[in-house]
VOGU-3710 file (C-alpha; in Angstrom, 3 decimals, decimal comma):
1> xxxxxxxxxx> 165,004/160,170/-75,571  162,085/157,810/-75,990  163,550/154,221/-76,778  160,538/152,261/-75,776  158,829/150,341/-78,545  155,784/151,861/-80,060  152,507/149,834/-81,031  150,990/149,877/-84,397  147,580/149,902/-82,812  145,765/149,376/-79,492
11> xxxxxxxxxx> 142,730/147,122/-79,627  139,859/148,390/-77,305  137,148/145,804/-76,683  134,540/144,689/-74,209  135,716/141,307/-72,939  132,252/139,989/-74,193  134,043/140,461/-77,826  137,207/138,602/-76,659  136,957/135,948/-79,352  136,762/138,734/-82,174
21> xxxxxxxxxx> 139,609/140,581/-80,409  141,891/137,454/-80,395  141,147/136,806/-84,040  141,958/140,384/-85,008  145,217/140,398/-82,873  146,285/137,174/-84,656  145,222/138,188/-88,083  146,953/141,579/-87,952  150,290/140,466/-86,362  150,608/137,523/-88,785
31> xxxxxxxxxx> 149,880/139,858/-91,807  153,007/139,944/-94,002  153,423/143,240/-95,732  153,941/143,192/-99,492  157,722/143,452/-100,406  158,767/146,504/-102,333  155,727/148,545/-101,094  156,145/151,596/-99,003  153,620/153,953/-97,299  152,007/156,991/-98,977
41> xxxxxxxxxx> 154,702/159,192/-97,206  157,472/157,155/-98,555  158,273/155,387/-95,333  159,117/151,657/-95,199  156,547/149,208/-94,157  158,983/146,348/-93,644  158,044/145,826/-90,187  154,527/144,778/-91,052  151,869/145,289/-88,347  153,917/144,241/-85,225
51> xxxxxxxxxx> 153,221/144,863/-82,293  149,628/145,209/-81,679  148,500/145,779/-78,178  145,558/143,868/-76,797  144,783/143,757/-72,975  144,575/140,069/-72,239  143,401/140,386/-68,712  140,245/141,718/-67,003  140,748/145,426/-65,995  140,634/145,844/-62,230
61> xxxxxxxxxx> 137,692/147,239/-60,462  139,630/150,488/-60,071  137,932/153,881/-60,764  140,104/154,623/-63,649  142,576/153,036/-66,280  145,691/151,494/-64,941  149,092/152,930/-65,753  149,867/150,101/-68,155  146,795/150,965/-70,327  147,521/154,567/-70,362
71> xxxxxxxxxx> 151,252/153,952/-71,329  150,045/151,577/-74,061  147,627/154,168/-75,384  150,357/156,867/-75,446  152,618/154,690/-77,410  150,122/153,375/-79,876  149,912/155,036/-83,369  146,118/154,137/-83,855  143,287/152,865/-81,756  141,175/150,184/-83,053
81> xxxxxxxxxx> 137,708/149,963/-81,396  135,695/146,780/-81,576  132,100/148,218/-81,842  129,234/146,172/-80,563  126,158/146,649/-78,388  128,333/145,612/-75,242  131,203/147,836/-76,280  128,832/150,712/-76,527  127,929/150,478/-72,879  131,446/149,404/-71,620
91> xxxxxxxxxx> 132,839/151,986/-69,067  136,330/150,672/-69,837  136,105/150,956/-73,649  134,657/154,402/-73,243  137,483/155,552/-70,999  140,093/154,161/-73,232  138,719/155,979/-76,344  138,337/159,268/-74,235  142,020/158,911/-73,079  143,258/158,273/-76,570
101> xxxxxxxxxx> 141,438/161,237/-78,029  142,732/163,558/-75,375  145,744/164,326/-77,506  144,591/162,819/-80,852  141,636/163,357/-83,211  139,081/160,943/-84,401  141,097/160,336/-87,663  143,432/158,009/-85,705  140,461/155,756/-84,600  139,312/152,747/-86,589
111> xxxxxxxxxx> 136,051/151,238/-85,878  135,456/147,580/-86,541  131,933/146,278/-86,045  131,971/142,684/-84,520  130,759/139,592/-86,269  128,053/139,186/-83,448  126,435/142,633/-83,908  122,907/142,404/-85,003  122,623/142,850/-88,831  120,248/145,937/-88,356
121> xxxxxxxxxx> 122,568/147,773/-85,981  124,062/150,907/-87,305  127,732/152,148/-86,290  126,350/155,025/-84,399  124,444/152,795/-82,160  127,535/150,539/-81,200  130,146/153,292/-80,926  131,452/154,305/-77,357  129,872/157,638/-76,325  133,351/159,303/-76,085
131> xxxxxxxxxx> 133,956/158,707/-79,892  130,451/159,802/-80,756  130,853/163,028/-78,990  134,147/163,759/-80,581  132,999/163,593/-84,103  131,763/166,566/-86,137  127,951/166,485/-86,691  127,096/164,032/-89,567  130,685/162,654/-89,726  131,543/159,004/-89,026
141> xxxxxxxxxx> 134,939/157,499/-88,593  136,573/155,007/-90,873  134,766/151,732/-90,106  135,192/148,138/-91,025  132,409/145,581/-90,668  133,244/141,934/-89,867  129,705/140,748/-90,215  129,374/138,156/-92,951  126,992/140,132/-95,115  129,306/143,124/-95,110
151> xxxxxxxxxx> 133,098/143,155/-95,519  133,799/139,875/-93,869  137,106/138,758/-92,393  139,232/138,578/-95,558  138,421/142,109/-96,691  138,224/143,651/-93,239  141,811/142,478/-92,518  143,011/144,111/-95,766  141,179/147,398/-95,018  142,532/147,531/-91,426
161> xxxxxxxxxx> 146,138/146,741/-92,664  145,846/149,354/-95,531  144,883/152,030/-92,932  147,658/150,993/-90,397  150,374/150,608/-92,999  149,290/153,888/-94,660  149,118/152,320/-98,180  146,148/152,229/-100,695  143,701/149,419/-100,215  143,702/148,400/-103,872
171> xxxxxxxxxx> 147,560/147,667/-103,666  146,779/145,050/-100,902  143,842/143,714/-102,595  145,871/143,127/-105,726  148,548/141,425/-103,899  145,942/139,118/-102,190  144,407/138,465/-105,539  148,023/137,478/-106,993  148,577/135,325/-103,885  145,530/133,259/-104,448
181> xxxxxxxxxx> 146,102/132,997/-108,001  149,573/131,571/-107,326  147,921/128,995/-104,882  145,478/127,963/-107,651  148,451/127,436/-110,099  150,397/125,525/-107,475  147,334/123,399/-106,714  146,925/122,715/-110,563  150,417/121,862/-110,978  150,469/119,512/-108,016
191> xxxxxxxxxx> 147,432/117,672/-109,218  148,936/117,358/-112,543  152,088/115,644/-110,997  149,808/113,436/-108,939  147,762/112,416/-112,016  150,938/111,519/-114,066  152,208/109,415/-111,197  149,049/107,712/-110,582  148,772/107,100/-114,265  151,624/104,857/-114,230
201> xxxxxxxxxx> 149,931/102,598/-111,850  147,209/100,678/-113,652  145,539/99,473/-110,521  145,118/103,027/-109,405  143,353/104,220/-112,612  140,034/104,893/-110,893  141,851/106,655/-107,960  143,685/109,026/-110,441  140,392/109,734/-112,172  138,755/110,783/-108,913
211> xxxxxxxxxx> 141,644/112,908/-108,007  141,508/114,826/-111,368  137,769/115,340/-110,844  138,367/116,630/-107,363  141,091/118,728/-108,570  138,988/120,087/-111,427  136,098/120,818/-108,932  138,579/122,691/-106,710  139,793/124,796/-109,492  136,425/125,436/-110,918
221> xxxxxxxxxx> 135,268/126,583/-107,402  138,305/129,029/-107,126  137,388/130,206/-110,723  133,727/130,819/-109,508  135,119/132,714/-106,547  137,284/134,958/-108,613  134,404/135,827/-110,860  131,928/136,122/-108,063  132,950/137,179/-104,402  136,483/138,370/-105,227
231> xxxxxxxxxx> 135,002/140,541/-108,098  132,522/142,055/-105,810  135,169/142,678/-103,309  137,470/144,316/-105,941  134,923/146,409/-107,892  134,387/148,971/-105,044  138,181/149,468/-104,735  138,080/150,911/-108,266  141,358/149,447/-109,671  140,707/148,141/-113,130
241> xxxxxxxxxx> 144,094/146,511/-113,380  143,327/144,154/-110,518  139,951/143,051/-112,231  141,911/142,865/-115,454  144,249/140,450/-113,987  141,522/138,192/-112,533  139,758/137,869/-115,844  143,121/137,271/-117,781  144,078/134,447/-115,352  140,812/132,828/-115,753
251> xxxxxxxxxx> 140,852/133,035/-119,730  144,490/131,785/-119,530  143,237/128,701/-117,382  140,523/127,811/-119,943  142,740/128,338/-122,846  144,621/125,200/-121,912  141,833/123,176/-123,151  140,021/123,237/-126,674  136,494/124,683/-126,547  135,108/121,323/-127,775
261> xxxxxxxxxx> 136,457/119,744/-124,615  135,047/122,141/-122,033  131,750/121,212/-120,434  128,835/123,849/-120,360  129,895/124,924/-116,793  133,317/125,545/-117,859  132,059/127,462/-121,008  129,763/129,669/-119,001  132,388/130,492/-116,655  134,791/131,356/-119,588
271> xxxxxxxxxx> 131,945/133,769/-120,941  131,774/135,330/-117,640  135,468/136,279/-117,659  135,144/137,504/-121,239  132,256/139,637/-120,157  134,282/140,998/-117,144  137,262/141,817/-119,537  134,909/143,574/-121,714  133,535/145,862/-118,942  137,126/146,737/-117,915
281> xxxxxxxxxx> 138,075/147,637/-121,493  134,986/149,739/-121,846  135,790/151,498/-118,808  139,358/152,297/-120,176  137,625/153,631/-123,420  139,059/150,651/-125,381  135,856/150,229/-127,204  137,115/147,911/-130,007  138,746/145,682/-127,358  135,626/145,665/-125,292
291> xxxxxxxxxx> 133,330/144,903/-128,331  135,761/142,007/-129,161  135,541/140,471/-125,652  131,688/140,873/-125,518  131,382/139,229/-128,932  133,512/136,230/-127,839  131,283/135,956/-124,636  127,948/136,282/-126,874  129,139/133,488/-129,169  129,614/131,200/-126,227
301> xxxxxxxxxx> 126,379/132,118/-124,391  124,385/131,844/-127,719  125,808/128,337/-128,228  124,865/127,328/-124,744  121,402/128,538/-125,100  120,931/126,633/-128,537  122,088/123,487/-126,558  119,535/124,004/-123,791  116,926/126,488/-124,922  114,697/126,079/-121,708
311> xxxxxxxxxx> 117,568/126,512/-119,229  116,982/129,876/-117,567  120,608/130,236/-116,250  121,857/129,982/-120,024  119,095/132,440/-121,155  120,164/134,961/-118,421  123,728/134,716/-119,491  122,560/135,303/-123,003  120,636/138,453/-122,001  123,739/140,018/-120,416
321> xxxxxxxxxx> 125,736/139,341/-123,560  123,004/140,969/-125,837  122,854/144,086/-123,508  126,656/144,611/-123,546  126,613/144,350/-127,366  123,728/146,798/-127,503  125,607/149,071/-125,212  128,750/148,963/-127,335  126,649/149,755/-130,438  125,236/152,874/-128,597
331> xxxxxxxxxx> 128,791/154,083/-127,484  129,841/153,667/-131,268  126,967/155,891/-132,375  125,090/153,082/-133,933  121,773/153,952/-132,402  119,531/151,736/-134,650  121,520/148,465/-133,717  121,598/149,597/-130,136  117,890/149,822/-130,194  117,430/146,469/-131,544
341> xxxxxxxxxx> 119,770/145,044/-129,093  118,013/146,601/-126,081  114,629/145,303/-127,408  115,969/141,707/-127,900  117,436/142,039/-124,246  113,809/142,981/-123,125  112,458/139,757/-124,870  114,928/137,554/-123,290  114,132/138,917/-119,879  110,478/138,307/-120,425
351> xxxxxxxxxx> 111,291/134,920/-121,472  113,024/134,409/-118,120  109,813/135,542/-116,235  107,710/132,948/-118,321  109,988/130,110/-117,262  109,787/130,851/-113,678  107,590/133,858/-112,605  108,626/133,195/-108,910  112,159/134,313/-109,470  112,613/137,844/-108,232
361> xxxxxxxxxx> 116,004/138,418/-109,956  114,394/137,450/-113,217  111,392/139,614/-112,809  113,750/142,477/-112,088  115,642/141,932/-115,339  112,613/143,059/-117,162  112,574/146,403/-115,469  116,326/146,661/-116,070  115,683/146,119/-119,725  112,998/148,768/-119,736
371> xxxxxxxxxx> 115,162/151,066/-117,978  118,130/150,661/-120,280  115,840/151,121/-123,375  114,280/154,253/-121,785  117,758/155,703/-121,264  118,704/155,061/-124,971  115,600/156,705/-126,124  116,069/159,620/-123,772  119,339/160,220/-125,066  118,076/160,232/-128,715
381> xxxxxxxxxx> 115,460/162,880/-127,644  112,722/160,563/-128,052  111,400/161,656/-124,533  107,845/160,467/-124,850  108,923/156,914/-125,911  111,452/157,071/-123,139  108,891/158,112/-120,534  106,742/154,994/-121,473  109,721/152,690/-120,937  110,592/154,305/-117,654
391> xxxxxxxxxx> 107,042/154,009/-116,282  106,839/150,213/-117,469  110,206/149,636/-115,342  108,789/151,585/-112,450  105,734/149,240/-112,149  108,146/146,305/-111,656  110,568/147,952/-109,384  107,808/149,171/-107,127  106,149/145,947/-106,901  109,419/144,183/-105,987
401> xxxxxxxxxx> 110,103/146,858/-103,445  106,893/146,244/-101,908  107,628/142,499/-101,782  111,082/143,268/-100,063  110,704/146,658/-98,256  114,040/146,478/-96,535  115,975/145,474/-99,681  118,410/148,378/-100,217  118,872/147,489/-104,043  115,113/147,458/-104,559
411> xxxxxxxxxx> 114,753/150,857/-102,939  117,567/152,540/-105,022  116,205/150,882/-108,289  112,817/152,511/-107,636  114,399/155,767/-106,775  116,458/155,817/-109,880  113,552/155,164/-111,941  111,513/157,966/-110,315  114,393/160,216/-111,136  114,562/159,374/-114,781
421> xxxxxxxxxx> 110,836/159,909/-115,134  111,384/163,380/-113,554  114,114/164,068/-116,033  111,878/163,015/-118,762  109,009/165,178/-117,719  111,344/168,099/-117,313  112,467/167,705/-120,797  108,637/167,868/-121,787  108,371/171,142/-119,925  106,014/169,361/-117,169
431> xxxxxxxxxx> 107,788/170,976/-114,256  105,239/170,427/-111,697  105,022/166,624/-112,458  108,753/166,373/-112,599  108,839/167,881/-109,054  106,483/165,207/-107,722  108,638/162,271/-109,149  111,853/163,841/-107,865  110,237/164,262/-104,653  109,376/160,468/-104,498
441> xxxxxxxxxx> 113,074/159,641/-105,494  114,426/162,087/-102,625  112,241/160,487/-99,987  113,209/156,966/-100,811  116,979/157,610/-101,162  117,106/159,678/-98,002  115,318/156,938/-96,017  117,652/154,349/-97,475  120,620/156,400/-96,721  119,514/157,183/-93,020
451> xxxxxxxxxx> 119,205/153,442/-92,443  122,576/152,610/-94,138  124,834/155,359/-92,873  127,999/153,396/-93,452  127,071/153,095/-97,242  128,886/156,178/-98,524  128,041/155,513/-102,199  124,385/155,367/-101,228  124,918/158,549/-99,259  126,463/160,232/-102,269
461> xxxxxxxxxx> 123,516/159,092/-104,550  120,989/160,562/-101,950  122,983/163,829/-101,943  122,882/164,124/-105,668  119,257/163,580/-105,787  118,723/166,184/-102,985  120,721/168,628/-105,243  118,460/167,793/-108,211  115,494/168,517/-105,974  116,941/171,723/-104,998
471> xxxxxxxxxx> 117,278/172,848/-108,698  113,686/171,881/-109,228  112,580/173,879/-106,301  114,313/176,829/-107,852  112,488/176,074/-111,190  109,138/176,340/-109,353  110,108/179,404/-107,475  110,675/177,916/-104,153  113,590/179,874/-103,303  113,809/179,085/-99,561
481> xxxxxxxxxx> 113,263/175,294/-100,062  115,944/175,343/-102,673  118,435/176,907/-100,355  117,821/174,373/-97,590  118,208/171,528/-99,898  121,357/172,833/-101,623  123,106/174,022/-98,637  122,474/170,751/-96,824  123,680/168,782/-100,053  126,847/170,825/-100,331
491> xxxxxxxxxx> 127,536/170,387/-96,598  127,275/166,590/-96,800  129,443/166,418/-99,971  132,155/168,280/-98,115  132,044/165,755/-95,434  132,250/162,954/-97,966  135,091/164,550/-99,588  136,947/164,996/-96,452  136,641/161,182/-95,771  138,100/160,449/-99,164
501> xxxxxxxxxx> 139,563/163,241/-101,091  140,767/160,987/-103,865  137,224/160,182/-104,927  136,771/162,312/-108,131  133,156/161,561/-108,452  132,551/163,086/-105,059  134,716/166,047/-106,144  132,582/166,409/-109,137  129,462/166,412/-107,169  130,813/168,978/-104,855
511> xxxxxxxxxx> 131,416/171,299/-107,860  127,905/170,645/-109,145  126,567/171,589/-105,666  128,584/174,853/-105,594  127,276/175,665/-109,174  123,697/175,115/-107,996  124,196/177,301/-105,063  125,576/179,886/-107,347  122,454/180,003/-109,489  120,372/180,443/-106,355
521> xxxxxxxxxx> 122,380/183,245/-105,059  122,741/185,136/-108,312  118,800/185,122/-108,877  118,328/185,843/-105,166  120,350/189,018/-105,543  123,436/188,170/-103,546  126,067/188,771/-106,451  128,910/188,684/-103,975  128,223/185,333/-102,671  127,338/184,049/-106,162
531> xxxxxxxxxx> 130,861/185,129/-107,452  132,668/183,457/-104,484  130,654/180,094/-105,263  131,391/180,439/-108,898  135,054/180,981/-108,354  135,262/177,993/-105,921  133,506/175,713/-108,452  136,043/177,020/-111,141  139,096/176,298/-109,027  137,624/172,788/-108,167
541> xxxxxxxxxx> 137,110/172,082/-111,655  140,599/173,168/-112,817  142,017/170,982/-110,088  139,836/167,921/-111,179  140,233/168,220/-114,976  143,464/170,253/-115,122  142,131/172,346/-118,188  142,324/169,249/-120,416  140,212/170,068/-123,500  139,314/166,396/-123,957
551> xxxxxxxxxx> 137,520/166,549/-120,639  135,501/169,623/-121,459  131,782/168,820/-120,700  128,682/170,842/-121,278  127,262/170,249/-117,783  130,558/171,014/-115,989  133,018/173,397/-117,899  130,098/174,579/-120,159  127,691/175,360/-117,291  130,503/177,393/-115,557
561> xxxxxxxxxx> 131,154/179,415/-118,607  127,297/179,944/-118,877  127,273/181,115/-115,362  130,066/183,680/-115,983  127,853/185,200/-118,752  124,841/185,237/-116,212  127,030/187,180/-113,499  128,102/189,664/-116,098  124,644/190,368/-117,212  123,264/190,707/-113,613
571> xxxxxxxxxx> 126,169/193,175/-112,913  125,080/195,208/-115,856  128,568/194,591/-117,661  127,130/193,983/-121,172  130,520/194,091/-122,871  131,908/191,318/-120,580  128,654/189,387/-121,228  129,213/189,349/-125,003  132,770/188,609/-124,646  132,246/185,710/-122,362
581> xxxxxxxxxx> 129,300/184,451/-124,497  131,607/184,578/-127,546  134,311/182,586/-125,729  131,698/180,014/-124,789  130,708/179,560/-128,615  134,371/179,096/-129,347  134,524/176,353/-126,788  131,544/174,735/-128,088  133,015/174,513/-131,753  136,204/172,860/-130,261
591> xxxxxxxxxx> 134,458/170,459/-127,806  133,588/166,949/-128,741  130,793/164,663/-127,444  128,478/161,729/-128,099  125,426/161,981/-130,246  123,456/161,594/-126,977  124,829/164,773/-125,723  123,752/166,985/-128,971  120,576/168,242/-127,340  122,606/169,604/-124,219
601> xxxxxxxxxx> 125,276/171,094/-126,492  122,596/172,836/-128,718  120,812/174,197/-125,464  124,119/175,769/-124,341  124,911/177,064/-127,993  121,458/178,833/-128,167  122,121/180,285/-124,846  125,412/181,737/-125,981  123,801/182,771/-129,500  121,161/184,692/-127,518
611> xxxxxxxxxx> 123,785/186,391/-125,385  125,668/187,844/-128,366  122,394/188,994/-129,980  121,662/186,247/-132,599  118,088/185,408/-132,009  117,546/183,970/-135,541  120,355/181,605/-134,967  118,851/180,506/-131,630  115,534/179,755/-133,418  117,451/177,737/-135,993
621> xxxxxxxxxx> 119,251/175,810/-133,206  116,237/175,062/-131,017  113,099/175,040/-133,057  113,726/171,445/-134,578  113,410/169,897/-131,025  110,065/168,699/-129,848  111,393/168,464/-126,178  113,534/170,805/-124,534  114,226/171,712/-120,743  112,240/174,636/-119,396
631> xxxxxxxxxx> 115,313/177,027/-119,469  115,861/176,370/-123,167  112,237/176,798/-123,944  112,630/180,209/-122,148  115,590/181,047/-124,318  113,853/179,969/-127,562  110,589/182,193/-126,475  112,992/185,262/-125,997  114,466/184,663/-129,399  110,902/184,551/-130,967
641> xxxxxxxxxx> 110,145/187,748/-129,209  113,346/189,502/-130,240  112,743/188,291/-133,929  109,296/189,879/-133,878  107,277/186,506/-133,586  105,507/187,354/-130,383  102,691/184,860/-130,702  105,264/182,036/-130,695  106,861/183,570/-127,642  103,699/183,907/-125,822
651> xxxxxxxxxx> 102,459/180,364/-126,609  105,707/178,946/-125,095  105,405/181,296/-121,986  101,921/180,210/-121,396  102,694/176,716/-121,685  105,679/176,865/-119,237  103,632/178,783/-116,809  100,612/176,251/-116,854  103,039/173,593/-116,108  104,450/175,300/-112,983
661> xxxxxxxxxx> 107,770/176,818/-114,332  108,642/179,849/-112,222  112,389/180,329/-112,115  113,278/183,851/-111,038  114,955/184,677/-114,297  111,893/183,600/-116,200  109,363/185,597/-114,096  111,489/188,729/-113,980  112,193/188,881/-117,821  108,637/187,980/-118,907
671> xxxxxxxxxx> 106,815/190,170/-116,238  108,517/193,107/-117,745  108,070/192,059/-121,381  105,374/192,981/-123,825  103,593/189,748/-122,873  103,896/190,320/-119,090  100,069/190,484/-118,524  100,316/186,629/-118,534  101,654/186,833/-114,802  99,141/189,083/-113,270
681> xxxxx> 100,213/190,068/-109,842  101,971/186,789/-108,682  104,867/187,159/-106,425  107,851/184,667/-106,177  107,427/182,145/-103,417
//
């Protein structure tokens, strides 16, 4: 029986990185596991992270690893590789990795990028060759980045601990946040005791005041950390209760003083905490509670602006309050007040630029305001106005991207706006122009993602844009281009989902990818492949939403039902087509949604109405809309033709063709229709 002690992990490193290895060894072995916490498999973690193996001596000049090293690797549950330019070329690090991987897979390896690694160095450039060779194409191992502009030491320690203890990161972050709050509370209490004691000594009055001021400054600094750096570390984790606790503690701290005794800095911090609380409540769908928190924040920021109307920082805070209140009006369905709020937000952003045109963050605020206004107009169906707003935002974003060509945020902002413009153009039926805008977004995001391979959220964004590009290629008749984009996008999403199966957003994206592929295969004639993709998407959606009617969405469940109708039609099973279309009509009457989703719901409704043979109902549903996506314009044209209104049908078809719409279903139907002469002898690309 094996009685020798096992190691939690083996740290493999180049001795050039000895300092980082020593810190990591101390940080992990001194980490105290939270009490009453167990691993995901139910095992106890009471033993913490001891022991961790780190070779303290230079390896000999022997040709291979020593027996001690091999034995330690055999008895280690995980391998931590300190990645740096020197580690990537170290023969010993590579041999240790190769030996460890001989019996275990890359999933047991944790890469840690050292603080001294150049900022522009990517993980694949500093990994040992043995690890790089063991990874599937396009997949990277779990990585932690010690560089100051990345995870930093505090968050890196928690990430590594979560991996080695087999617990969720958010649990450890929450515990760390509570510990810091206790430190703050203890410090405050101690300072109070000192203040009382000193107050009894008249000769030390000035010293007492100095201590109180220092205590206040320290506490305010900790509050600023909680609302700034700590919030930035917690938000990617995704646990709302941790952020909720942060904002609640800050508000409780400020509640000890009356508002009229708080200075402007304290009031501004309190408003930030109220705004944070509002965003958490909004994400929990507590709209009344969110609006109450935003109103309290707005009352404070407005008062501060009135005290100092030329203070840009105060105007900036006021702009954020105005935005959030407008956003809540939109969520409540009060479009008129939401629009007024967004326009006021735009005015405040422009005021900031007038105060200091050199501030890039204030110039960007104008673009955000225009983008938000455009989104509001877009969801109201005011597409032409939305397009104007998006283009105004793009002018600013593009200029800032040129000023800072390596700034990832500026690249993403610009790409997002190109994508919104593409969506607006598509709603207006201008398919060819939409294709150009989406191409620009795709190029920008692909380039940013390639330069930041460790940013998985950016990777996911780039992939979703790639899928949208694939859908547009199908719309313009580019079947081969569509297939390449959609297959590559689905493959990348599967890799992402394998890295984090709990990420529901990536799971939804994979379902969208399979639905996109199903459309392509159905209209390419491969019904067997289309049915398999449809079944896979359906199974994924059932697992994700569990059939909850509250989660029924037109773009997910609705689209899946629509595709079932199409599959029945292409198979020539018209009875099934009508039955499935009727079921979709029933689902649409039961489902609820916001006013901004009405156009999408009506487009799906019209599709189902046409499938059950109700062209007059289709005309009644769609004709009031000035802007419709090409597929729905096609449905409306077919309804006009079925209702005997050939001229209206022909006008729509000519307009779609003029703007580059060439979806296979559109081409096949209309080429064989009474207006088929419009197409001449064109063939699909």
